N, C-alpha and C positions, 0 to 999 in steps of 0.2 A: 504493500500500500504506500510505502514511502516513495518507491520509484514512480508509481503512477501519479502521485501528488506532485512530485518534482517535475515529471514530464509535463503534466497539465499546466503547472505554474510557468514553466519555461516557454511552452508554446503560446500560452495565453499572453504573457508579457511581450513575446515577440510579435504577436498579432496586434497587440495594443500599440506597440511602437510603430508598426507599419501603418496602422490607421491614423495615428497622430501625424505621421510624416506625410501621409497622402492627402488628408482632408483639412489641413491647416495651412496658413500662409507663412509657414516658417521657412520656406524656400528662399525668401527674401533676405534671410540672415544665415548665411552658410556656417559661420562659426558657432552660432547657437544650435543649428541643426546637428552639426557634428558633436557638440557637447551633449546635447540631449540624447543622441544615439548611444554615446558612451555611458552616460549616467543611467539611462534606463536599462542597459545591459547589466551594469553593476548592481542596480536596484533589484534585479531579478535574483541575484545571488544573496543579497541581504534579506529579501523577503522570504526566500526559501529557508534560509538559516533561522530566521525569526519564527517561522512556522514549524521548526524542527523537522525540516525535510532536508534532502541532500542538495546543497547549493551548487555543487559542481555539475550534477545531472541537470538541474534547472538551467544553469548557465550554458551548458552544452546545447540543449534543445532551443533555448532562446537564441543562441548564435546561429543555429541551423535555420530557424525561422527568419532571423534578421538577414542572413545572407541570401535567402531565397525571396523574401518579400520586401523588407524594409530598404535594403541597399538600393534597389531599383527605383524607389520613391524619393530618393535624395536628389538634390540638384547636382549638376555635373561637378561644380567646385567642391561640394560637400562629399561627393563620392571620392574625389581625389584626396581630400584632406583626411577622410576616414580611413582610406586605404593606407595612407602614409602614417597615420597615428598608430594603427595596428601593426604595421611593419616595424616601427620603432620599438613598440612594446615587445614584439616578438624577438627582436634583436637583443634588447636589454635582458629579457628573461633567459634567453639562451646563454648570454655571457655570465649572468649570475650563476646559472647551473654549472657552466664550465668552470668558473672560478671556485665554486663550492667543491667540485670534485678534485 
């Protein structure tokens, strides 16, 4: 039941993020759009942990939903910024793990 709850929360937050990006006029503010994309993804993890579910599973399925639905609702500039932000975070995480080993 924990997995199903985490799955539902992740997909639900991913769809909520997609709906917010599609039906609001946030496209006029690319920096805010990118920030909201990132914060809503992190909020999924926090909400799942607060509900005593698995935050990692919720974040995984939120990421899948965001990649499939939300990313295509972003403006071109926000798509570029979001991609670059996650590339930097990926690079930093790999380096931290490498240094830890």
